[in-house]
Structures are given as C-alpha cells and as structure tokens.
N, C-alpha and C positions, 0 to 999 in steps of 0.2 A: 654478528648481532650488535646493534648499537646500544650501549648501556648508558650513554650520556644524553642529557637534554640539551636544548639549544644554548642556554646560558653557559653550561659547563663546556660545551664545544668551543664557544667563543673565548672563554678564559684559557682553555688548554691550547688553543691555536696561538694566542699571544705568548704564552709561557714557552711553548716548544720552539717558536720562532726566535725568542730571545736566547734560549739555551744553545740552539744551533749556531747563532751568530757569535756568541762568546767562545764556543768550542772551536769554531773555524778561525777566530782571531788569535787564539792561543795555540793553534796548530796541534790540537789533541785529536787523535784518531778515535773513531767510534768504537773500534775493537778494544782499545785501551780502556775506555769508559766501561764497557761491558765486563772486562776482566776485573776491574777494581771495585765495581759496585755489585757484582754477582747478579746483574740483570741480564736476561736473555737478549742476545744481539737482535733477535727478531723484533722484540718489543721496542728497543731503542730505535731501530730503523723505522718502524711504524710511527713512533712519536715524532721523529724528525721529518718524516714525509707527510705528516698530517692524516695518516690512515687510522683514525681513532676507532673505527669499527672493529679493528683487529686487536684492540687493547682489552685487558681484563676489567674487573670492577673498579669504580672510581677510587675506592680506598687503596687499592694496590697502585693505581696511577699516581696518587698523592705521594706514596712512598718512593716511586721511581723518580719523581721530580726532586724530592729532598736529597736522595743519594746522588743523582745526576748533578745537581747544583753544587753539592759539597765537593765533588771531584774537580769542578771547574773553579773552585775558590770563591764561590758565592755563598750567600746566606741561604742554605737549603731549607732551614726551618721556616723562615719568613716567606720564601717563594712558594713552598708547598701549601702554606696556609691561605695563599691567595686563590687556590683552587677550591671552590666551594663544594662541600659534600652534602649539604642539607637538601638541595633540590634534586632528589633522586627520581628517576623515571618510573612511571607506573608499570608494574609487571603485568604479564599476560593473565596471571591468576587473579589479580585484583580487578582488572578490567572485565574479566569474565564474571567475577562475583557481582560487580556493579550492574552488568547487563542482566544477570539473573534476577537481581533485586528489582530492576526496572520492569522486567516482564511480570514479576509477581504482583507489582503495584497496579498493573493495568486493570481497569474495571471489567468484570465479566458481564456482558450484556446477552441475555438469553431471551429468545422469542418463544412465547408459549406455543405449544403444539396445536392448539385449537385455532390460532389466528390463520394459518394457511388453509385450514379446512373451511373456515367461514368465507374466505376470499373465493375459493373454488366453488362453493355452493352458490354464492351470489352471482358469479359469472355464468354458471350453468342455468340459473333461474332466468337471467336476462335473455340468454340465448333461446331458451324454451319459449318465452313470451313472444319474441319476435318471430319464431318459427311457426307458432300456432296462430298468430294474428298478422297476416301479411300487410294489412292496412297501415299498421304502425310504421313499417319500413317505407311505404309509399309516401306517407305524410312527412317523415323525417327528411327524405330526399327532396321533397317539394320545398320545405322550409330552407334547406341549404341552397337550392337554386335561386329562391327569391332573395335571400340575403346576399348572394354573389352578384346578382344583376342590379341591385339597388344602388344608385349613385351615392357616393359619400360627399356630403357638403362640408366644406371646410371654410372657416372664417379667416380671411387674410390677416396676418399679423401686422400691427402698425409699424411703420418705418421709424426707426430710432435714429436720430441725428445727433452726433456728438456735439457737445457744447464747444464754443471757440476756446474756452479756457483749457479744456481737456486735450484738444488737438490744435495747437497754435499754428501749425504749418498748413492746415487744410482750410480751403475757402468754401463756404456754404452759400449757394445761390438759390433764389426763389423766383417764381414767375411774377410776383408782385414786388413793388418797390418797398424795401424795408430799410430802416435806419439801424445800422449796427449799434449795439450798446457800447458806450465808452468803456475801455478797459483801463483799470487802474493798476499800475505797476508799483509795487512796494520797493522803495530804495533800500538796498542792503548796505549796512555800514561797511565802510572801507577798512580793512584790517591793516593796522600799522605794524610792519615787521619790527620785532624787538631785536636789539643788538645782542649778538651772542659772541662770546669770546672765541678766539681762534683756538682750535684743538690740534693744529698740525704739530707733529712730533719731530724732534731733531734726529735726523738719520744717523748722526754721529754719537748720540747719547747711548749709554749702556742699557741693557734690559735687566731689571731687578724683579724677581718673582718671589713672593712670600707665600708659603703654604701653612695653613693651620688645620689641624686634624679634628673633626667632629667624631671620629671613630677610628678603628684600626684599618690600615690600608697598606698594601705593598706599593712601593714607589721606585721609579728610576728617573734620575735627573741627569741630562746631558747638556753641557755648556760648551759652545764653540767646538762641537765634535768630540769632546772628552767627557767620559762618564764620571760625574761628580758624586753620585750617591746611588746605591742599589740596596734595598732592604725594606723593612716594615717600620712604619711610624705608628704610634699609639695615640689614643684620644688625648687632646690637650697639648700635644707637641706643636712647636712652631719653628720653621726653618726658612732661611732666605738664601737664594743663590743669584749671582749676577753673571751676565755674559755680554761680550762686545758685539757679536754678530747675531747669534741665535741661541735660544735656550728651549729645550724640549723636556716636557714633563709627561710621564706615563704612569697611570695609576691602575691598580687592580680592583679598586672599589671607589669609583669616582664620586659617589654620593657622600662619602665621608671626608672629602677634601674641599676646603675653602681656599681659593686662589686669588691673590691680589698682585697686579702688575703695575710697577712704578708707583706704589702707594695709592692706587685707585681703590674704590670700594670693593671688598671681597665678594666673590660669587662662588656658588657651588659648581664644581668641575663637571658633574654629570649625574647620572642616575645611580641608585644604590645597586651594588653587585655588578656593575658594568665596568669593563676595561676601556679606558679612554686615554688618548694621547693628544697633546696640544703643543704647538711650536710658536714661540714669540720671537719677533725681530724688531729692530728699531723702526722699520717702515711699515710692516704688515703684521697682523696677528692672524695666523691661519689655524684652523681647527679641523 
C-alpha cells in the first residue's frame, strides 16, 4: 500500500539516491548499515531500490533517513527534515466519509403519485376519442399528406463577396466594367535596432554562485566534482562557492533559495517544497 503522496515520493527518490551514492563511494555494505542502525534490511533494500510502497508510514521513513545518514557521516538531522511530513495522503476512511457527506447533500426530488395517473388518464381519453370517432383519424391523415406534398419555397440567400481589404490575394471580377477603389497603404515606421552590449562569457573565467536563503532548505554543493557542502541552511544565511569547470547546486526546498551567478541579479531557484538541481559552467548554464 502506498502511504506517500507525489511530492513525498519525489523528495524520497532524491534522498535515497544520494544516500546510495555516498554509501557506495565509502564502500559501506548495506548489511553493516542495518546492523548499526537497527533498521530491517528489507526496508533499507526497498529504500535503495526505490520501492516506496513497501515502506511503513512517513514518520518512520524520516527516522530511517536520519539514522542512515548518521552512519554515513552526514548530517542526518538536516537530511531527514528535507523529507516533508505535512502533506499526508488522504486515508480510505476520510474519502469514504467525504463521499457519504456528498451523497447526503444531494437534493431529493420526488414526483407526486398523482402525476403518473393524470398522464395515464389523458392518454386513455385521447385513445377513446379517436376510437369512437373515426373521422378524426381520416382528417388527421389528410392534413399530413397535404403538408408532405406542398412544395417548400425558399428565398435564395444573397451572395456575399469579401471586400478587397479582407482578402488581398483574391481578385473579384464582374460582368460590367468597374473601377477598383484605390487602396491606401499606411507606411509603418522602420524600427531602428538599438545597440546592445555583448553578453558573451569568457570560457576560462571561474563560476561564482551565491546562495541567499528566504527559508530553511537542505543543500548539496559540488564544485569540479568535489562535494563542498551538504546540510541545511536557515533563513537569512548567505554562502558563496566558486568552481573552475562546473558547479552543481541541489536543494530540497527550491522556493526558499535565491541564487546569483557571477554577481548577476538573484532569482528564485524553483517552487516551494520541490527538489531541484542546477549545474553552471563558464560556457553553458543547464538546468
């Protein structure tokens, strides 16, 4: 049974991928992690393999992340906080209660019992009248035959010709000699391109990235293939890192991070509660 919503699955996928990468880099066996953390090996294997439907409730998963990260030498407290517990999935009992309330709110439309009787009586009366007086049936058929044989006269609709201004590529001709009306074309002003400074970057210049926190967020910063920072920064903190070839920033709460590259105006990294990773190089900025 899947106890996680879409946002929690995305966050847990990034965290489990990072834990697996660090464990493999340090050469620590998963059995050793299970023995030191007292976490069942089955749950650790499901976490590494991304089989989140086999994990227990989110609050237990948060505890697994903290102990797992501590064994690997990481900041387990900060990493576990990046897994959001607030957006819990709707249980079956709650959805059943909402469905019951919706059914109760439906308006009850009742048809009085005398209405069907009135319809039946009216139908029986009409049938009885036509049965007792056959002339009415003959007259009704005669009226239908006369209506069917009467020709229907229709007035031809006038032909509408598009004006030359509406269809400039079409040529409208007439049997009489007509003089086309002169067409006046408004001259559009010629736009003068403004000179813009060149924004080409020096491929040999280093990349400098400055992060300013609008809220709390877990972060990982890698410069030229080396992990420079892993942990949580709080609101108001400001950090700067530089790299020669490439610099990668991964955030567990992209909406709380303002990022500025090479002293350019700062921009929000992404949406609140979303995990996002960006990579900057002297030539190309890929996201």
